N, C-alpha and C positions, 0 to 999 in steps of 0.2 A: 670326258665328263661321265660321271656314273650314270648308269641307266635308271637308277632308282628314282631319279627326279625327272626323267623324261615322261611326258604324258603319253599314254597309250592311245593310239589312233586306230579306230575301227572303221572298216569300209563295209557298208551294207548294200548289197545288190538286190534288186527286185527278184524274189524267188519265183520260180515257175511252178504254178499250182496246177495239178492234174486231178480231175475228178474221176474217181473209180466207182464202179458199182458197189452196192452194199455187200459187205462181207460179214460173216458171223464172227462173234467174239471167240477168242481162244477157248477151247474146251476146258482148260484148266487154269484157274486163277490162283495166284499165290495166297496161301492161307495166312491170315493175320496172326501175329504172334500174341498169344495170351499171356497176361501177367501171372507170374507164378508166385503163389503165397506160401509162406513158411508153414510147415506142419508142426503142430504142438500136440503133446500128450500130457495129461494131468495124472499125477500119482499122489498117493497119500504118503506123508512122511512117516517113517518107521518110528521116530521118537515121539512125534505128536500127531496122531491120526487126524486131528481136527485141522492141521495146517497142510494144505495141498502143495505138491512140488510140481513145477512145470518143466518139462523136457522139450527142447526145441529139436529141429531136424538134424542138428549137428551133435546131439547127445548131451548138450550142456544143460545142467539142472539149476534151477533157481526157485526161490519162494516168491509168491506174489507180493507186490508192494502193499504196505498196510493202508487201510482206509483212513482218510483224514478224520481227526478227532473233532467232533462238533463242539461248539462253545456251550451249548445247553444240552442237558440230558434229554433222552427221548420222552421221559415222563413230564418234563417241565412244560407248562403252558406257554404259548407264545407271548412275548412281551412287546408292548408298543412303546418304542423309544425313538426319540429324534436324535439328531447328530450331537446334541449336548447331553444325552443320557437321561432326559426327562421322562417321566412316566406317562401313563395314559392320560388323555385329555379329560377324563372324568373328574379327576382330583381338581384340575384347574377350574372346571365349571363350578364345583362346589365352593372353592375358594372365592371365585368371582361372585357367587350369590351372597356369601358372607360379607364381602366388601361392599356390595350394593346395599345390603341392609344396614351396615354400619354407616354408610354415607347418608342414607335416608334418616336414620336416627339422629345423626349429628346435625343435619339440615333442620330437622324439626326442633331440636333443642336450641339451636342458634336463632331460629326464627322467633321463638317465643321468649327469648332472653330479654329481661328488662321490662316485661309487660305485666308484672305482678300476677303471675299464674294465668295470664290471659285477660285479666280484668281491665287493663289499660290498653289492650291490643286494638288497633284500628281494624276496620272491616277488611282491608286488604291483607293485613298480617293474619287475621283469623282465618280468612279463606285459604291462604297459603298453608297455614298449619293444618287445617282440615284436609287439604289435599295430600299432604305427607302422611297424615293418619290413615287415609283411605289406602294409599299405596302399601303401607306397612301391614295393614289388616289383610290385604289381598295376598301378601307373601308370608303370612303367619307361619313360623316354623314349628309351632306347638299347637296342633289342632285340639288336643285334650289337656288343657291347663290344669284341671283339677286332678289329673292323674300324674302330674309332674311336680310333686312336693318339693323336690330339690331346687326347682326354679321358682315356684310360687312362694315358698317360705322366705321371710326376711322383712327388713324395714324398707318401705318404698316411699320416695320423696316426690311430692306432687310438683310438676313443672308447668302443667297447662290443664285448664278445664274450660268447658264450653257448655252452654245450656244447663248450668249447674245450680243446684240449691245452695252451693257455697258462696254465691255472689253476694248475699247480704253480709256474710262474714268477711269477704274480701273488701267490702266497702268500708270496713273499719280503717283500712289504710288511708282513706281520705280524711280521717280526723287528724287535725294538726298534732304533731309530735307522737303519733302512733303509727306503727308499721307491722304488717303481718310478715314475720320473719320466715316461718317454716310451717308447712302442712305435710304430715306423713301418715302412712298406714302400715302397721305391723301385722303381718299375717303369720299364723301358727297353725299348720294343718294337723299337728299332733293333738292339740287341744281344741281344734275347730273354733278358734277365736280370732277376732280382729280388734285392733285398737287404733282409732283415729286420733291423732294428736295435732295440736295447733299451738304455735308460740308467737306471742305478740310482744313487741318491745316498745319502750318509751325511753326518754332520756334518763329516767329515774330508776326503772325496774323492768324486769322481764317476767311476763305472765304466761304460764302454760296450763292448758286444760286438755282433756281427752274424753273420748266416749268408747266404751268397750261393748263388744257384741259377740254373739255366737253365730255360726253359720252351718247350713246343711247343704251338701252337694246334691243338686237336682239334675245335672247333666254333665257331660265331660267339660263343658265350658261355663256352666251357670251355677251360682250358689244363691241360697236364700238366707238373708241376713236379718237378725233381730237384735236391736240395741238394748242393753240392760241398764247401764248406769253411766253417769258422767263423773269425772274426777277433776277437781280444781286444786292444783298444787300451790303452795305458798309462793308469792312473788319473790324473785331473786333481785335483791336490791343492789344496784351498782355502787361501787366504791366512790366513783366520781360522777357527777351530773354532767352528761354529755349533751349540750344544747347546740343546735346548728346556728350558723351565723345569721341566717335569715329564715323567716317562716312565711309560707305561702298561704294566705287566707283569702278565699274567694277571688283569686287572681291578683291579690295585692301582696307584695313582698314587704314584710315587717322585719326590721332589724332587731336582733336579740342581744346586741352588745351591751345595753344598759343592764339587762337581766344577768348576763354573765359576770358583770362586775360585782354583783351582790349575791353570789352563790354560796358564800361561806356559811351563813346561818342555815340555808336550805340543805346543804350537804350534812351539817351536824344533825339536823332533824331526821334526815333520811337514814343516817347511820344508827340513830336510836331506834327507828322502826325496824331496821334489819335485825338488830339484836333481839328485839321483842318477838319477832315471828320466826326466827331461825329454829329449825328442828321441829316445826309443827307438822303433823300428818296432813295428807291431802284431804280435802273435803269431798265426800262421795254423795252424789245426788241421784236417786232413781229416775229413769226416763219413762214417763207414763204415756199412754195414748196409742192410737193406731199408727202414728208416724214412726213407731219403733221398728216396724218391719219394712224391709226393702229387698231388692234383688240386684245382682251384679253379674254381668256377662263379660268374661275376659275374651277379647277379640284378637289380642296379640300378646305373646309372652316369649321372652328369652332371658338370658342371664343378666341383661342390663336394663331392659325396658318392659313395661307392662301397660297395655291399653285396655281400659274397661269401660263398658257402657251399662247404665242402669236407669232406674226411674229418677235417680239424682243427677243425671247428666253424663257427660263424657269426661274421662279422666286419663291423663297421660302421666305415668309415674316412672321414675328411674331408681334403680336399687341403690341404696346407700353404699358408698365406696366405689361406685362405678366411675370410670374416667369421663363419662358423659357429663358429669356434674362439675368438672374442672376445666 
C-alpha cells in the first residue's frame, strides 16, 4: 500500500531541560532587509517643454498619466443636485409658498360661494372666511401695491365683504324677483380713476349703475378716494320673461304657474319698452356731500386676488378672468 495514505506517527519524549547561567546575546545580529524603492528621474520633453518625461531606473521613459477631466469647469459654482438631477431646494420652497397661497385663496372663495357676497353667510362661515383673510394678509407677496400697477390695474369682481356699507345694497336681493348679479371695481392707475359697478337683474330686465372716482396715492398701500358722479345705464330688456316656478315671500312659497300661463301680453309690452329705450345714453348724476371722500388700504395683492380695507368695510375681490371665479 502506498505510504501517501499512511498517517504519520510522532513519538514525543520528555526533553531534559538544563538551566544555564545568563549569557550575553551575540555581538552581531542579522541586519533586517530594507525594501528597495525604484529610482525615478523627471525630465522635460524636447517637443513640449510643458510635458515632463519620467525615466525609471531601467532607463525606460514614459509620460505621466493625464489628470482626470472634471465634469464641471473650475470656474463653475457648485451645484446642489439630488440623485434625480433636481436643483437647489430654494426653488421648491418658493413653489411651495405659491401653492400654499393658491390653496388659501381657493378655500376662501369656496367658503363664501353662494352667500351673496357674504350677506347670507352664517356666523360660522363668516368667521372661517375672516380667518382665511387674515392668513393671506400675513403672507402678502406685494407689500407696496400702489407701486405695482401691473397687478393693481384691471377689473376686480367682488366675492366677499364684511362690515360693509354695501350691505343696504345687498339687501336688494331680498326683494322678490330681484337679485344682485355682480359688483365690480375697475382700477386704472394711468388716469388715477376707479369705477364701482353694480348689476341687478329681474325676470324682465337687467339694470346697471356705477360710480366713478379719482384717487391719490398716500402711501405704498393706501389711496385716498373721492367719488365724482353716478351713472345709470338704460335697462337691458330680456327677450323672454323668465319667472321662477315659485316665489318665497316671508317664508311662504307662492306658485307662479298661473302667471306664467298669461305672459304673452306682458312680453309684448316689455318688447315695446325695449324698443323705446334702446340706444339711450346713460344718466349721469353728480354725487354731493362729504360722503364722497373715502380711503382704501390694500392688505393683499397678487395677479388673482386683492384684499382691501377702508372706512367702507372689508372687501375681497378676484380679478376678472381668473380661474378662481370658475
